[in-house]
N, C-alpha and C positions, 0 to 999 in steps of 0.2 A: 480077837478082837479084830472089828473089820476096818480096812485100810482108810476110809473115808473119816473116820473119827479122828487122824492124826492129821489132817490137812490142817494149816493154820490159816487163820482168818482176821484179817484186820477189822479192827472194830468199826471202822466207818462203813464198814460194806454188810455189816448183821442186818437183816431185816426184821421188822418186827410182826409178827404176825397177829391181826386184831380181830374182833369177832366180826362178822362176815354183814354188817349190816347193809340192808337191800340187796342181797345174794336172792339167787333163785332157789338157795336151799333152805326148806321149810321143814325141819324137823318135828313140829308139832303135828304137820299134816300126816304123818305115820305113826305119831307118838302110841296111839293105843296097840299098833301092830307089832311094836318093837319087844322082842322079848330079851332076857340077860346074854350077852353076846351075839346079838344081833348086828350092833355097828362094827364089833371088832371083826367080826367074818364078813365084810362087805367090800364094796367097789363101786365110787361113784363115777357119773359122768355126766356132761354137760355143757352149754354153752352160757352165754351173757342173759338167756331167756329162760333156759329150763336145765332143770337139774334132774337124776334118777340115781336111786340108789339099789344094787343088787345085792339081797342078803342071801348069801350063800348058803347057808343051812335050810331056810324056807324054800328057797330055790325059786324067789319072788323078786320082782325088780318094782319098787314104789315110784311114784311120781312125788317128787320133793317141790313141784312148783305148779300145784292144781289151780285151775281157775275154773270157775262155774261152766260145765258144758264143753270143756277141753278133753283133754286125754284123759284114759282110765287112771284111777288111782293107783292101781295094782293090777298086775296079773304074773301068772307063772310061767317059769321057763321049764320046758320038758327036756330033761337033760339028767345024765347020770351024776355028775361034778361039776356045776358052773364054777368060774372062778373069777373072772375079770371083765369088766363092763366099758363099753367107751361109744360114744356119739360121733356119726359122721356128717352130721347135719339133716340127714332125713331119718336115719335108721339107729337102733341099738345093735351093738354086737357085742356078745356074751361069747365067751371060750369055755369050753369043756375040757377038761384036766383029764378024764380017763378016757376019753375018745381023742383026744387033740383034734376036737373041731372046732370052726367058728360060726357061729347062729348068728341071723339077721332077722329082726323084730321091728315091725310097724310101733312105733309107742301111740300112736292115737288108739290103737285098740287091741295090742298084744297080739296080733298075728305073726305066726312064723312065716316068713319070707323066702328063706332058703339056709342051706348050711353048706361049708365047705372045708376040706381039710386046714388045718393049721398047721404050715410048716414050724418045722421046730429047729434050732441050731444044732451042729454037729456034737455030739456027746452031750446034750442038754435033754435028752429025752426023757429022764426022769424027774428034771425041775419041776417047781412048781410054777405055773404060769399065775404071776403074782399081779400082774397089770398090762393093760391094754392101751391105746392112744391111737387116735386118726390123724395124720398130720394135713388131710386134704389130697394126698394122692395115694399115700401108704400108710399100711397099718405098723405099728411099733409094738413090741412086746415085752417086758422085762422078767425074765426067767430067773427065779430065786433057785440057785443051786450051790451054796456054800461059798466060798471063794471063787469059784466058777460062775458065781450070777452074770448075767448079759443082758444087755439092750439089743433088741434086734429090729433092723427094718424088714419089712416083709411086703413084696411084690404080689398080691392077689391073684393078678391075669398069670403071672407064671408060675404062681402056686410054691414059692422060692422065698430063702432068708438070701437079701442082696447084700446086707452091710450087719456085720455084730461087733459090738463092743463090750468090754469090760466093763461092769458096773463099780467094781470097788466098793459094794456095800450091800446089805439085805434089803433091795427094795421094796417097799409097799406102797407105793404109787408113781404114776407116769404121765408127764404130759408132753406133747410135742407141737413147736409152733414155728415153721419155716425152718433157719439153722440152729434153733435155741430147742434144746431137751432138758426137761427139769425133772429131777427124780426125789421122790421122799425115799430118806433112807432110816432106818431102824437104828439108833445108836444108843441102845440099852435101855435099862429100866429106867436107871437115875439120871441119864443125862439127856439133853436136848435133841428132839428129832432134828436131824439135818434135810433143807430142801438144797439139792447139789444141781448146779447150773452147768449143762456140758454145750461146748461149741462145736455143732455137727460141720461146720466148715472146713475143721482139721481135716486132712487128707489122710493121717494116722490114724488106722482103725483103733491100735491098742492105745493109744497115748492121747487121749481128745482133751481137750482145756476143760480144766474143773474147778467151779469155784464153791465151796461150802458155805452155806448161810444159815446158820442157826436159826429158830423161831424164839423169840424172848417172851414166851405166853405162857402163864400158868398152865402145867397139864401138858404141854406142847411136847413131853417125850412120847404121850402115846397118841400119835395121829393116826389115822387111816385114810388111805384113798388121796388122789390128787387128779384136778384137773384144770386146764386152762381154758377162761372164759372168752377169749379171743380180741378181749379190750384192755388187756394190764393185770390180770388178776389172777393169782391162782386160788384155787378153792381146796380145803381138806377138812376132816373133820375131826375136833377135839373129841376124845372118848372120854376124858375124866370129866370134861363138863359139860357133854351131850351137846355140843355146839358147833356151828359151821366156824372155820375161821378163813380170812383172806389173805393172801399175799400180794401188794403190789410188785410186780416185774416189769422190764423192758424187754419187749420180745426181740 
């Protein structure tokens, strides 16, 4: 059992996940392209106006907020094993599990811009790169490696992990803004998924402040992906009801 499941949550602090009305996520835009398992093996990224979905099996990125004459609706990412997706405000970032590489793509035309090695935390080289997030200056990765799962701050200019934190859960999504890190934690097949809030201002690497917030939404035990829109909402995908959900948060 993951330790995050044992955290006590005051009832007044439980957040409700709601259907994401007005969100940039439009699953109907790619409905004809979806296959069984596409959403379950996916990663999402975006901001307040745009959203994208990485279908790992199809090695394809879908535009979830298409407008006439705007960016491409979809494009393939040529790499052995794509796993996680992030958006830095200009480019889409995709990790490759097999090569431990980070690829950059222009979302307007799907053009590959560059690739760089992805630094991994010590002794976690075999862990799954479950999620990534861009905080404005650094890349963060969530590595799923059993009870050794971790969140890692990466300085791409130095090509190094500069901070590593225990995840205390099986991470399924990651979002970072300022001193706040949110993780989507799998909580078992029958229990609600947890969005865990981490205070990064703590100077203690191994004991960051955490608050677990279960989503009181039907089917919310099966969520995939997480991103912060920059204006007060986290977004994820409800796999059971095939819909986006949003959670209001304070950055």
